[in-house]
N, C-alpha and C positions, 0 to 999 in steps of 0.2 A: 667260752669253752663248753658250758653246759648246753646251750642251745645248739651249737654245732654238733655235739655228740648225739643229742636227741634227734636232730634232723638226719644225720648220717644213718643212725640205727633205723629210723622209719623208712628211709629210701632203700636200705638193704632188705628189710622185711618185705617191702612192696615188690621187690625183685624175686621173692620166694626163698630167701635164705633166712638164717636166724641171726639175731643181733640183740645186744644189750647196750644201754647207755647208763653209766653209773657216775653220778656226780659225787664229789668229795669236797666238802667245805671245811672240814676240820674244826677245831676249836680256837683257831688263831684269831687275831684281831682283824677287824675290817680292813680291807685293802691288801691283805696277804694273798698269795697266789691261790687260785681256785683250780682244782684238778677235775678232769672228767675222763672217763675211761669208756672205750667201746670194746666189746667182744663181738666178733663176726665169724660165723662158721656156716658150713653147709649142713651140719647136724645140730640137733637141739643142744642148747648150752645149759649145763646143769650146775655150774659153779657161779657164785655171785660174790665177788670180792674185788678189791683193787687189783691192778695188774702191775706186777713188779718187774717183769722182763718183756716189755712190749716189742712187737714187730715194727711199730710205727710210733714216733714221738712227734707231736705237733706243738709248737710254741707260738702262742698268740702275742705274748708280751715281748717285744723286741729287746728289752733290757734284761730279761730274766736269765739268759745264759751267762751273763756277767756277774750275777749275784748268787746263783745256785747251780749245781751240776744237773742240768736237764738231760744230759746224755746218759746218766746213770741207769743201768739196767737194759738199755737198748740192745736187742739181740744182735750178734754179729751178722752183718749183711742187711740189717734193718734199714728203715727209711726214716729220715729226719726232715721235717717240714717246718720252716721258720718264717714268721712274719717279720720282715726286716728290709730296710733299704741298703743294708751293708752288702758288700760283695759276697757271692756264694763261696768263694775260696776260704773265707774266714770260718764258715760253718763246716766245710769239708774237713778242715783242720780240727775244729772243735769236736765234731762227731767222729772220732777216730775209727770206730768200728762199723760205721754206716756203709752200706752198699749203695745207697742212693741218698742224695741230699737235694732238697728243693727249697727255694726262697722266692717269696713274693712280698711286695709291699702292700699287704692287706689293709694297713691303716690308711695309706694314701687312697686306695680304691674305696674304702668305706667312707672316708671324708668326702671324696668327690661324688660318689653315687648316693650315699645315704645322708650326707651332710652331718654325720656324727662318726666318731672314731670307734664304732662297734664292729668288730671284725669277724663275728661268727659266720655270716653267710659268705663273705669273701674267702675265708680260709677253707670253706667247703670246696670251692672251686680248685684250690691248690691241692687239697687232699685227694680228690678224685683224679686230678691230672697226674699226680705223683704216684698214686697207688692203684688206680683202677678198681677200687673197692666197690664203687657204684657207678652207674651210668650218669652222664650229665643230665639226661632227660629225667631220671629218677629224682635227682636232687632238685631240679626245677619243679617237679610235681609237688614235692613236700614243702618247698618254699611257698608255692601257690596255696597250699592247704593252710600253712601257718600264718601267712600274711594276706592282706586284701588290698585291692586298688593300687594306688600309687606307691604305697609302701612295698607291696609285692613286686611291682615293676622295678623299683630301685634295687631291691635285694636280688632280683634275677640278674640285673645288669652287673651287680657286684660279683655274683657267682661266676658269670660268664667271663667277665674281665679277668678275674683271678685265674680262671682256668686257662685263659690265653696267655697271661703275663707271667705265669709261674715258670721259673728257670729251674729245670731238673737236670742233675748231673749224676750219671752212673760213676761210682767211685771204684777204681781198681786198686786193691790193697795187696 
């Protein structure tokens, strides 16, 4: 989550807008959920805090929605993006106030492309597919800055595959 948030912020900044990436590790035990927040705007961002009413919620852990309420605070008409192999209909029901729901099996993509279940770059493809917050080319550029050689190529494939394989549904409420 932290790497995905940082890369998204960098891509947005490279496009000439303003962005923040804010990690939140809390004082919980190792293995508990890690949160990361992005603020993105066309104007300078003066506030620095967690976000309690997000426009977009991204869930990397496919089991998290079944243990805590990850939909809490999502603005009416917001976008929910979930890493899961489960049917999108389950998440349309779960995120009752979402205007858009997107699902991609980022874990499968990460394992196939990166050979490890680290979903940060794959989920970026889903985020930009579902939201348009950044251009695919901008994400590719920051991935190339962050990683080198074969690792960069694998991560680029993960981003591109997730971008193509993300199932996005506009929800009429």
